[in-house]
NUZA-897435 format. One line per 4 residues: number of its first residue (from 1); their letters; for each residue y, x, z of C-alpha. Coordinates in steps of 0.25 Angstrom, whole numbers, plus 2048, in hexadecimal, padded with zeros to 3 digits. Layout:
BEGIN
NUM> A> Y/X/Z ~ ...;
***
This chain:
BEGIN
1> MLRI> 86F/667/753 ~ 86A/657/754 ~ 862/651/74A ~ 866/643/745;
5> TQYA> 85B/638/748 ~ 85A/62D/73E ~ 854/620/745 ~ 851/611/742;
9> EVIV> 851/603/748 ~ 845/5FB/745 ~ 842/5ED/747 ~ 831/5EF/747;
13> DVPT> 829/5E3/741 ~ 824/5DF/750 ~ 82B/5D1/750 ~ 82D/5CF/760;
17> MQTN> 838/5CD/768 ~ 837/5DB/770 ~ 835/5E2/761 ~ 841/5D9/75B;
21> RPYT> 84D/5E4/75C ~ 84B/5F2/752 ~ 845/5FE/758 ~ 84A/60D/756;
25> YKVK> 841/616/74E ~ 844/624/748 ~ 844/626/73C ~ 83C/632/738;
29> KEFE> 842/63E/72F ~ 83D/63B/724 ~ 841/62C/723 ~ 84F/631/726;
33> NEID> 85B/62B/71D ~ 850/623/715 ~ 84E/619/720 ~ 857/60F/721;
37> SGMR> 859/5FF/727 ~ 854/5F4/721 ~ 846/5FD/71E ~ 83B/5FA/724;
41> VVVP> 833/605/72A ~ 825/608/731 ~ 826/60B/741 ~ 81E/60D/74D;
45> FGRG> 81F/602/756 ~ 81B/601/765 ~ 811/608/76F ~ 807/60A/766;
49> SRLV> 811/60F/759 ~ 80C/603/751 ~ 810/604/743 ~ 81A/5F8/73F;
53> QGFV> 824/5F6/734 ~ 831/5F5/737 ~ 841/5F1/731 ~ 84C/5FC/734;
57> MRVF> 858/5F5/739 ~ 861/603/73B ~ 860/612/737 ~ 86A/61C/740;
61> TQNS> 869/62A/743 ~ 86D/62F/750 ~ 86B/63F/758 ~ 85E/639/763;
65> FEGS> 85A/62C/767 ~ 855/62A/775 ~ 846/62A/778 ~ 83A/62C/76D;
69> LKEI> 83C/624/761 ~ 82F/620/757 ~ 832/623/74A ~ 832/61A/73B;
73> TALI> 824/61E/735 ~ 825/618/727 ~ 831/613/71E ~ 82C/605/718;
77> DFEP> 837/602/70D ~ 83E/60F/706 ~ 84B/605/705 ~ 850/5FA/70E;
81> VLNT> 84A/5ED/70C ~ 854/5E6/715 ~ 863/5E9/713 ~ 86D/5E9/71E;
85> ESLE> 870/5DA/71F ~ 85F/5D5/71F ~ 862/5DD/72D ~ 86C/5D7/731;
89> LAKW> 868/5CA/72F ~ 85B/5CD/733 ~ 862/5D0/740 ~ 86A/5C3/740;
93> MARN> 860/5BD/73F ~ 856/5C1/74B ~ 861/5BD/753 ~ 864/5B1/74D;
97> TFSF> 855/5A9/74D ~ 850/5B2/758 ~ 844/5B8/74D ~ 840/5C6/74E;
101> AISC> 84A/5D1/746 ~ 83C/5D6/73F ~ 839/5C8/73A ~ 848/5C6/735;
105> LQTM> 845/5D3/72E ~ 838/5CF/727 ~ 83E/5C2/724 ~ 848/5CB/71A;
109> LPGA> 83B/5CF/711 ~ 833/5CA/708 ~ 826/5C8/70C ~ 821/5D3/702;
113> LRAK> 829/5DE/70B ~ 822/5D8/718 ~ 814/5D9/713 ~ 80C/5E6/70F;
117> YQKE> 813/5EC/703 ~ 811/5FA/6FB ~ 81C/602/6F8 ~ 81D/609/6E9;
121> LVLI> 824/614/6E6 ~ 829/615/6D8 ~ 82E/620/6D0 ~ 83B/61C/6CA;
125> DGRE> 83F/62B/6C5 ~ 835/639/6C5 ~ 841/641/6C4 ~ 844/64C/6CF;
129> LSKE> 838/647/6D9 ~ 835/64F/6E5 ~ 826/654/6E3 ~ 821/64B/6ED;
133> VSAF> 827/63F/6E9 ~ 820/644/6DA ~ 814/647/6E1 ~ 815/638/6E7;
137> FNTR> 817/631/6D9 ~ 80B/63B/6D5 ~ 80F/636/6C3 ~ 80F/629/6C8;
141> KSQF> 81C/620/6C7 ~ 819/619/6D6 ~ 811/61A/6E2 ~ 80E/612/6EE;
145> LDEQ> 814/618/6FB ~ 80F/618/708 ~ 818/61D/712 ~ 80B/620/71C;
149> KVSA> 806/62A/712 ~ 810/632/70C ~ 819/63C/715 ~ 824/63C/71A;
153> DLLT> 82A/647/70F ~ 825/63F/704 ~ 82A/631/709 ~ 839/638/70A;
157> KLLD> 839/63E/6FE ~ 833/62F/6F6 ~ 83F/627/6FF ~ 84A/633/6F8;
161> ARKK> 843/630/6EA ~ 845/622/6EC ~ 853/623/6F1 ~ 856/62B/6E5;
165> GKVK> 852/620/6DB ~ 845/629/6D7 ~ 83C/620/6DF ~ 83A/610/6E0;
169> LNYL> 834/608/6EB ~ 82A/5FB/6E8 ~ 825/5F3/6F3 ~ 818/5ED/6EF;
173> VNDR> 813/5E1/6F5 ~ 807/5DE/6FE ~ 7FE/5D8/6F6 ~ 805/5DA/6EA;
177> LLPK> 805/5E8/6EB ~ 808/5EB/6DC ~ 816/5E5/6D7 ~ 814/5DA/6CD;
181> KVIF> 80F/5E1/6BF ~ 812/5D9/6B2 ~ 80A/5DF/6A3 ~ 815/5E1/698;
185> VKSI> 810/5E1/688 ~ 818/5EB/682 ~ 817/5F0/671 ~ 813/5FD/66E;
189> LSKE> 814/5FA/660 ~ 822/5FC/656 ~ 825/5EF/64F ~ 81E/5F4/642;
193> QLEA> 811/5F7/648 ~ 811/5E9/64E ~ 814/5E2/640 ~ 809/5EB/63A;
197> AKKN> 7FF/5E7/646 ~ 804/5D8/642 ~ 800/5DB/634 ~ 7F2/5E1/638;
201> LRAN> 7ED/5D4/640 ~ 7E2/5CA/63E ~ 7E8/5BE/63B ~ 7E2/5B5/646;
205> AANL> 7E9/5BD/651 ~ 7F4/5B4/654 ~ 7F7/5B9/662 ~ 7F6/5C8/65F;
209> KKML> 801/5C6/653 ~ 809/5BB/65C ~ 809/5C9/667 ~ 80C/5D1/659;
213> DYLI> 817/5C9/656 ~ 81D/5CA/664 ~ 81C/5D8/664 ~ 824/5DA/657;
217> RHSQ> 82E/5D1/65C ~ 831/5D7/66A ~ 830/5E6/66E ~ 833/5E6/67C;
221> EVQQ> 828/5E3/689 ~ 824/5D6/68C ~ 81B/5D0/698 ~ 80C/5CE/693;
225> TILE> 80B/5BE/69C ~ 819/5BB/694 ~ 815/5C0/687 ~ 808/5BB/686;
229> KKLK> 80E/5AC/68B ~ 819/5AD/67F ~ 811/5B1/675 ~ 805/5A7/67B;
233> ITAQ> 7F9/5B4/67A ~ 7F0/5B8/685 ~ 7EF/5C5/68C ~ 7E5/5CA/680;
237> TLHS> 7EC/5C9/677 ~ 7F5/5D3/67D ~ 7E7/5DC/680 ~ 7E6/5DC/672;
241> AEKR> 7F3/5E0/66E ~ 7F1/5EC/679 ~ 7E4/5F1/672 ~ 7EA/5F1/666;
245> GWIK> 7F6/5F9/66B ~ 803/5F0/667 ~ 806/5ED/676 ~ 806/5F4/683;
249> RFEK> 805/5EE/68F ~ 808/5F3/69D ~ 80E/5ED/6AA ~ 81B/5EF/6B1;
253> VARR> 81F/5E9/6BE ~ 825/5DB/6BE ~ 82E/5D5/6CA ~ 829/5C8/6CE;
257> NPVE> 832/5BC/6C9 ~ 830/5AF/6D1 ~ 836/5A8/6C6 ~ 830/5AF/6BA;
261> NMEI> 828/5A2/6B8 ~ 835/599/6BB ~ 83B/591/6AD ~ 849/596/6AF;
265> VKTH> 855/58F/6A8 ~ 862/597/6A6 ~ 86D/58D/6AC ~ 87B/58F/6AD;
269> PREL> 886/58A/6B7 ~ 88A/57B/6B7 ~ 895/572/6B6 ~ 898/56F/6C4;
273> TVAQ> 89E/563/6CC ~ 8AC/563/6D3 ~ 8A5/565/6E0 ~ 89B/571/6DA;
277> KEAV> 8A7/577/6D6 ~ 8AE/576/6E3 ~ 8A2/57C/6EA ~ 89E/588/6E0;
281> TAIN> 8AE/589/6E1 ~ 8AE/58A/6F1 ~ 89F/594/6F1 ~ 8A6/59E/6E6;
285> ADID> 8B4/5A0/6EF ~ 8AB/5A4/6FB ~ 8A2/5AD/6F2 ~ 8B0/5B3/6EE;
289> NENA> 8B5/5B4/6FA ~ 8A7/5BB/700 ~ 8A8/5AE/70C ~ 89A/5AD/714;
293> ITFL> 89D/59E/715 ~ 892/593/714 ~ 895/587/70C ~ 88D/57A/70C;
297> LEGV> 88A/573/6FE ~ 887/566/701 ~ 883/55E/6F5 ~ 87B/553/6F3;
301> TGSG> 86D/555/6EA ~ 870/556/6DA ~ 880/55A/6DF ~ 87D/569/6D9;
305> KTEV> 87D/571/6E4 ~ 874/57E/6DC ~ 87F/57E/6D1 ~ 889/581/6DC;
309> YLQA> 87F/58D/6E1 ~ 87D/591/6D5 ~ 88C/594/6D0 ~ 88E/59A/6DE;
313> IAHV> 883/5A3/6DB ~ 88A/5A6/6CC ~ 897/5A8/6D3 ~ 88F/5B3/6DD;
317> LAKK> 888/5BB/6D2 ~ 895/5BC/6CA ~ 89B/5C4/6D6 ~ 88F/5CE/6D7;
321> KTAL> 88A/5C8/6E4 ~ 87B/5C0/6E7 ~ 877/5B2/6EA ~ 86D/5AE/6F4;
325> MLVP> 865/59E/6F2 ~ 85E/597/6FE ~ 855/58C/6F8 ~ 84D/584/703;
329> EISL> 83F/583/6FD ~ 836/589/6F3 ~ 835/57D/6EC ~ 844/57D/6E9;
333> TPQM> 844/58B/6E5 ~ 83F/587/6D4 ~ 84A/580/6D0 ~ 855/586/6D8;
337> VKRV> 850/595/6D3 ~ 850/58F/6C4 ~ 85E/58A/6C6 ~ 863/59A/6CD;
341> IGRF> 85A/5A2/6C3 ~ 860/599/6B7 ~ 86F/59B/6BB ~ 86C/5AA/6BF;
345> GTQV> 861/5B0/6B8 ~ 858/5BE/6BD ~ 864/5BF/6C8 ~ 85D/5B5/6D1;
349> ALFH> 850/5B7/6DB ~ 847/5AD/6E1 ~ 842/5B1/6EF ~ 83A/5A5/6F6;
353> SGLS> 82C/5A4/6FD ~ 826/59F/6F1 ~ 826/5AB/6E9 ~ 81A/5B6/6EB;
357> AGER> 81E/5C3/6F4 ~ 81E/5CA/6E9 ~ 828/5C1/6E1 ~ 830/5C1/6EF;
361> FDEW> 82F/5CF/6F1 ~ 834/5D1/6E1 ~ 842/5C9/6E3 ~ 843/5CF/6F1;
365> RRIK> 845/5DD/6EA ~ 84C/5D6/6DF ~ 857/5D0/6E9 ~ 858/5DD/6F1;
369> EGKA> 85A/5E7/6E4 ~ 865/5DE/6E0 ~ 85E/5DA/6D4 ~ 85F/5CB/6D7;
373> SVVV> 86E/5C4/6DB ~ 867/5B5/6DF ~ 85E/5B1/6E7 ~ 857/5A3/6E8;
377> GARS> 84D/5A3/6F3 ~ 848/59A/700 ~ 84B/59E/70D ~ 847/5AC/70E;
381> AVFT> 84F/5AF/702 ~ 85C/5B0/70C ~ 856/5BE/70F ~ 857/5C4/702;
385> PLEN> 85E/5D0/6FF ~ 869/5CC/6F9 ~ 875/5D4/6F9 ~ 885/5D1/6F7;
389> IGVI> 881/5C3/6F7 ~ 88C/5B8/6F2 ~ 887/5AB/6F8 ~ 87A/5A6/6FE;
393> IMDE> 876/596/6FB ~ 86D/58F/701 ~ 867/582/6FB ~ 863/576/702;
397> EHES> 869/57D/70F ~ 863/570/717 ~ 854/574/714 ~ 84B/579/722;
401> SYKQ> 844/582/719 ~ 850/58C/71A ~ 84D/58D/728 ~ 840/59A/72B;
405> EKMP> 837/591/737 ~ 831/59E/73A ~ 837/5AC/73F ~ 842/5B0/73C;
409> RYHA> 844/5A0/73D ~ 853/5A0/735 ~ 85A/599/72D ~ 85E/59D/720;
413> RDVA> 86A/596/720 ~ 86E/59F/72C ~ 86A/5AB/724 ~ 871/5A9/717;
417> KWRA> 87E/5A6/71F ~ 87D/5B4/729 ~ 87B/5BB/718 ~ 887/5B3/713;
421> DYHN> 88E/5B9/71E ~ 888/5C6/71C ~ 88E/5C6/70E ~ 898/5BE/70E;
425> CPVI> 895/5B4/706 ~ 893/5A4/706 ~ 887/59B/70A ~ 885/58E/701;
429> LGSA> 87D/584/70A ~ 878/579/6FF ~ 872/56B/702 ~ 873/55C/6FF;
433> TPSL> 870/55B/70D ~ 874/564/717 ~ 86F/566/725 ~ 877/561/72F;
437> ESRA> 87A/56F/733 ~ 881/574/727 ~ 888/567/725 ~ 88D/567/731;
441> RAQK> 893/575/730 ~ 898/573/723 ~ 8A0/567/729 ~ 8A6/56E/734;
445> GVYR> 8AC/578/72A ~ 89F/583/72E ~ 89A/583/720 ~ 8A2/580/714;
449> WLKL> 89F/573/70E ~ 89D/571/700 ~ 899/561/6F9 ~ 892/55E/6EB;
453> PQRI> 891/54F/6F0 ~ 88D/54B/6E2 ~ 881/54D/6D9 ~ 883/555/6CB;
457> NNRP> 889/54A/6BF ~ 88B/541/6CB ~ 87E/53D/6CC ~ 87B/532/6D5;
461> LPAV> 871/536/6E1 ~ 862/52F/6DE ~ 861/520/6E5 ~ 85A/520/6F2;
465> SLID> 851/517/6F7 ~ 84A/516/704 ~ 83C/50E/704 ~ 837/508/712;
469> MRQE> 828/50C/712 ~ 826/503/71F ~ 827/4F7/715 ~ 820/4FF/70A;
473> AKKT> 814/503/711 ~ 810/4F6/711 ~ 811/4F4/703 ~ 80A/4FF/6FB;
477> RFPD> 7FE/505/6FA ~ 803/513/6F9 ~ 809/515/708 ~ 810/524/703;
481> FSQS> 819/519/6F7 ~ 821/50D/6F7 ~ 822/505/6EB ~ 830/509/6E8;
485> LLDA> 82B/518/6E8 ~ 821/514/6DD ~ 828/50B/6D6 ~ 834/518/6D4;
489> ITVR> 828/522/6CF ~ 822/517/6C6 ~ 82F/516/6BF ~ 833/524/6BF;
493> LEKK> 824/528/6B9 ~ 827/51D/6AE ~ 835/524/6AA ~ 82F/532/6AB;
497> EQTI> 836/536/6B7 ~ 834/53F/6C3 ~ 831/53C/6D1 ~ 833/543/6DC;
501> LMLN> 82A/53E/6EB ~ 82B/546/6F8 ~ 822/544/703 ~ 823/550/70E;
505> RRGY> 815/550/712 ~ 80C/557/709 ~ 7FC/556/70C ~ 7F4/549/70A;
509> SSFM> 7F6/543/715 ~ 7FD/545/724 ~ 7F0/545/72E ~ 7E2/53F/72F;
513> MCRD> 7E0/533/73A ~ 7D2/52D/73D ~ 7D5/51E/73E ~ 7CA/51D/749;
517> CGYV> 7CE/526/754 ~ 7DC/52B/74E ~ 7D9/539/74E ~ 7E3/542/747;
521> LNCP> 7DE/54F/73F ~ 7E7/559/745 ~ 7E8/568/741 ~ 7E1/570/74D;
525> NCDI> 7EB/57A/74C ~ 7F8/571/74D ~ 7FC/566/754 ~ 7FD/55F/745;
529> SLTL> 7F4/555/73C ~ 7ED/55B/732 ~ 7F2/556/724 ~ 7E8/552/715;
533> HLDT> 7E8/559/70C ~ 7E2/555/6FF ~ 7E3/560/6F6 ~ 7DB/56A/6FF;
537> HSMK> 7D3/560/706 ~ 7D7/563/714 ~ 7DF/560/721 ~ 7E9/569/721;
541> CHYC> 7F5/56D/72D ~ 803/56F/727 ~ 807/579/733 ~ 7FB/584/736;
545> GHEE> 7F4/581/728 ~ 7E6/57E/730 ~ 7DE/576/724 ~ 7D0/56E/727;
549> KIPY> 7C7/565/71F ~ 7CB/556/71E ~ 7C2/54E/727 ~ 7BB/541/724;
553> ICPA> 7B7/53D/732 ~ 7BF/53D/73F ~ 7BE/54A/747 ~ 7BF/544/753;
557> CGSK> 7B8/535/751 ~ 7AE/538/745 ~ 7B5/52C/73D ~ 7B8/52B/730;
561> QIRY> 7C3/523/72F ~ 7CB/52E/72D ~ 7D9/52B/725 ~ 7E7/533/721;
565> YGTG> 7F2/530/724 ~ 803/532/71F ~ 803/539/712 ~ 806/546/70A;
569> TQKV> 80B/54C/6FC ~ 7FC/54A/6F9 ~ 7F8/53C/6FD ~ 805/538/6F6;
573> EKEL> 801/540/6E9 ~ 7F5/539/6E8 ~ 7F8/52B/6E9 ~ 803/52F/6DF;
577> RQLF> 7F9/533/6D6 ~ 7F2/523/6D9 ~ 7FF/51E/6D5 ~ 804/524/6CA;
581> PQAR> 7F9/52B/6C3 ~ 801/52E/6B6 ~ 80C/536/6BF ~ 80B/545/6BF;
585> ILRM> 80E/549/6CE ~ 813/556/6D4 ~ 80F/559/6E4 ~ 81A/562/6E9;
589> DVDT> 814/568/6F8 ~ 810/573/6FF ~ 802/573/6FB ~ 806/573/6ED;
593> TRRK> 80F/57D/6EC ~ 808/586/6F6 ~ 806/58F/6E7 ~ 811/599/6E4;
597> GAHE> 81A/592/6D8 ~ 814/585/6DC ~ 822/57D/6DE ~ 829/582/6D2;
601> SILR> 81D/57F/6CA ~ 81C/570/6D0 ~ 82A/56E/6CE ~ 82A/575/6C0;
605> RFGE> 822/56A/6BB ~ 829/560/6C2 ~ 836/565/6BB ~ 82D/566/6AD;
609> RKAD> 82A/556/6B0 ~ 81A/558/6B0 ~ 81C/550/6BD ~ 821/543/6C0;
613> ILLG> 820/544/6D0 ~ 822/54F/6D8 ~ 81E/54B/6E5 ~ 81F/556/6F2;
617> TQMI> 825/559/700 ~ 832/55C/703 ~ 833/569/6FB ~ 835/55F/6F0;
621> AKGL> 842/559/6F4 ~ 84E/563/6F1 ~ 853/56A/6E7 ~ 849/564/6DC;
625> DYPE> 850/562/6D0 ~ 84A/558/6C5 ~ 853/550/6BC ~ 846/547/6BA;
629> VTLV> 843/543/6C8 ~ 84A/534/6CA ~ 841/530/6D5 ~ 83E/537/6E5;
633> GVLN> 835/531/6EE ~ 834/533/6FE ~ 827/52F/701 ~ 829/532/711;
637> ADTA> 838/534/715 ~ 836/532/724 ~ 82D/540/724 ~ 837/548/72B;
641> LGMA> 83D/53C/733 ~ 832/53C/73B ~ 834/54C/741 ~ 838/54C/74F;
645> DFRA> 844/554/749 ~ 854/553/74B ~ 852/556/73C ~ 84C/54C/736;
649> SERT> 855/543/731 ~ 85C/550/72B ~ 850/554/722 ~ 84D/547/71F;
653> FQLL> 85B/543/71A ~ 85B/550/712 ~ 84D/550/70C ~ 84F/541/707;
657> TQVS> 85D/546/700 ~ 857/552/6FB ~ 84B/54B/6F4 ~ 854/53E/6EF;
661> GRAG> 85C/548/6E8 ~ 851/54D/6DF ~ 853/53F/6D9 ~ 85C/53C/6CC;
665> RAQK> 861/54B/6CB ~ 865/549/6BD ~ 86A/53C/6B3 ~ 85D/534/6B8;
669> EGKV> 860/52B/6C5 ~ 857/52F/6D1 ~ 850/526/6DA ~ 84C/52A/6E9;
673> IIQT> 840/522/6F1 ~ 83F/526/700 ~ 834/51F/708 ~ 836/51E/717;
677> YNPN> 830/518/723 ~ 83F/51B/728 ~ 848/515/71E ~ 854/510/729;
681> HYAL> 854/51F/72E ~ 863/525/72A ~ 85D/533/726 ~ 856/52B/71A;
685> LLAQ> 862/520/718 ~ 86B/529/715 ~ 861/533/70C ~ 861/526/705;
689> KQDY> 871/528/702 ~ 86F/536/702 ~ 87B/535/70B ~ 87A/542/712;
693> EEFF> 88A/542/719 ~ 885/535/722 ~ 878/53B/724 ~ 880/548/72A;
697> NQEM> 888/540/732 ~ 87D/535/73A ~ 872/544/73B ~ 87F/54B/740;
701> NIRH> 882/53E/74A ~ 873/540/74F ~ 874/54E/751 ~ 87F/54E/759;
705> RGGY> 879/543/762 ~ 86C/54D/764 ~ 873/55A/764 ~ 86B/560/758;
709> PPYF> 871/569/74D ~ 87B/56A/748 ~ 881/567/755 ~ 878/570/75C;
713> FTIQ> 870/57D/75B ~ 863/57E/75C ~ 856/587/761 ~ 84A/585/761;
717> VTAS> 840/58B/769 ~ 830/589/767 ~ 825/590/772 ~ 817/591/76B;
721> ALDE> 80B/596/770 ~ 7FA/595/76D ~ 7FB/58D/77A ~ 803/57F/77C;
725> GNAA> 805/584/78C ~ 80B/590/789 ~ 815/58B/77D ~ 819/580/788;
729> KKIF> 81C/58B/791 ~ 823/594/78B ~ 82D/58A/784 ~ 831/584/792;
733> ETYT> 833/592/796 ~ 83D/593/78B ~ 844/587/78E ~ 846/58D/79E;
737> ELKK> 84D/599/796 ~ 856/593/78E ~ 85A/587/797 ~ 861/594/7A0;
741> VLGR> 86A/598/795 ~ 86D/58B/78D ~ 879/583/791 ~ 87B/574/795;
745> NSFI> 87F/56F/786 ~ 872/575/780 ~ 865/56E/781 ~ 857/571/780;
749> LGPT> 84E/568/779 ~ 83F/56A/77E ~ 835/571/781 ~ 82D/568/77A;
753> PKAI> 821/56A/771 ~ 823/56C/762 ~ 81F/55E/75A ~ 815/566/756;
757> MRIN> 80F/56D/760 ~ 804/576/75B ~ 805/57C/74E ~ 7F8/586/74A;
761> NRYY> 7F4/589/758 ~ 802/58A/75F ~ 80A/582/768 ~ 819/580/767;
765> YQLI> 823/57D/771 ~ 832/57B/76F ~ 840/57A/773 ~ 84E/578/76D;
769> IKYK> 85C/57C/770 ~ 865/574/76D ~ 874/57B/76F ~ 882/57E/769;
773> KEPK> 887/58B/770 ~ 87B/594/779 ~ 881/5A1/77A ~ 875/5A6/783;
777> LNAC> 86A/59F/77C ~ 869/5AB/770 ~ 866/5B6/77A ~ 85D/5AC/784;
781> LHAL> 853/5A9/777 ~ 853/5B7/772 ~ 850/5BB/77F ~ 844/5AE/780;
785> LQKS> 83F/5B5/774 ~ 83D/5C1/77A ~ 837/5BD/787 ~ 82C/5B5/77F;
789> QRDE> 826/5C2/778 ~ 81E/5C5/783 ~ 819/5B4/782 ~ 815/5B8/773;
793> RAGV> 809/5C0/77A ~ 803/5B3/77E ~ 806/5AC/771 ~ 813/5A5/778;
797> MITI> 81E/5A4/76C ~ 82E/5A2/76B ~ 836/59E/75F ~ 844/59C/75D;
801> DKEP> 848/594/753 ~ 859/592/752 ~ 85B/584/749 ~ 84E/580/746;
805> LNFI> 84C/577/73C ~ 840/574/742 ~ 83D/56C/74F ~ 82F/568/74D;
***
């Protein structure tokens, strides 16, 4: 009689094009019926049979298999870490983004599962266990598991015990091998005994008396740190109480809660405006009908888009479904999270890169186990393992941070739409300044268009002034500030109102130059000048991280005539302190927000009115809602306009409109001052009027004439190498191959060196393909990637970016 054998198709963790497909392995007898798709395994790979990790894509059985097959060595997971949806999504991403399947699969998981970790088996029910499993635990409640060190027979019995619910598996992360443990306190005396102890206390033992009073009133256990804070006592008091036999202290495993220190105020649904009601009604109808439709919710700043999101989420939760909400940047998350948690409480999970590895892992497990119904997070949250999704929301959908710049080069909007199709639910794309691509789709009826044209309570948009810095530069001692802006800040300080100032460049100055010979101090690894940072007393490269001491003598000619040009947030902060010594100033940029929780800390202090001026880069431009902010100043509106990118005007308009919307959001009138050297540029003039419709029409006309998105699709192909000649040779070879398959209505821009040709000692050349319909293009690009693997040994790399947002 023929024996049916089990096999598994595995994507191995070897990221090359040659291995970008599943390999078939035989399943050992002891793993049969225990292995499943979505689990990770250890397999031998290559001629030397080195052991590598891999993901099981499919498990199947058949009578025999031609040729000899290697066997799966070990199971990494006792249960699948990826579900069927995630596996299908990874396949789609690999095809659509020209990425390795293994990179897409790993993107679905929190970093803790990609790092080294240990597995802990916890005994839940010790009855009717096999003697081998009982011996494994040996009277302990938990044991670490190393599959390489236990017999196949014991592993099978442990797997069986887990299936029966007698054993639970925990993953313990890398340098946080132990789960988070906290100390709890519990009284071990009766109320009468505690009263008696209180009578015997000496009169001056105030802290012990407070402790006893609390224990008499509360019999339940309490976390030690909470008790210390509540009673204003120290750990010494608790040690003393423990020695006297009043309490016992014990450890408990606790979930890492990323919002435990946030001050959350419970909120209730607000009365909707007519436009909001229409939007919510339309969205809820498609939630009820399970239509995978995409809405574009276009609403001016302060028009109440967030309330529309919250009421749509409430409708979904009432139907016992889940909701996914994406926000573009970590700096936006604290205020948005507070609003969502204030409405939906412990149902909300938070997922973004600002969390520690342990927090992300705990939140991911909570989502996977169905203990969270609402997920709020940045780009990577789009992959969280929510089941039965009822709505997906993407706030500030135009933001470039939704696009991943490294493999896999996905856009969260595309992934959200794929998941919406999978779950038959709507997607809501919200923005005051939608991307031209989304706005054009809404106009053509591809997306359903919802509009919120007015602010809540019909508050007017703030008055916006454009200041011509060509004229102001002749009058002022401080070239970063016009007199109009200085006067406006003075008025706000006198009125005890708040000001937001945006400068789109961090550091102290842009570059160092010798006035005698013209020498500019450049990065030794990149074609870019170093930036002065006074806080670290160093010159830094913002591309590769190179850092060196500040020179006081020119390295080229020995002159001491060194000057620093341009400006940055550090320099502006110093000037502000000279100009307004009475002002309390907070700076928010990459340098001040490196530490975990720094974003929230700065914004909380500003929200509590512990500062008069918030100075920052574009991270302060979006989503902030403070009623006392009545002045917004933009110090350098022209930064993005000078970029060699067809989206430069769009990004400038969006940024200025967004930051302008931070002023006058409550009852007080708002004012915006934009400083520019290009006061007649249409993007600035229309941002001044906050006229998105006119900007859309003008910009679409320019795009049509130039043949750019949304009229054409684009693909960026980049060749890089340690030697410039090799990079150039590769990109010209690629150009020749592409010309063979492209039709007459498609165009190739380039090949050219990238605007910054050398980064971290690699040279970059690129070309841009513009096309409308090219049936052979995808196959050609995949073939080019396959061929390029031979060149990788010589250090020559090809990358393909579909619909790139950055051409620099």
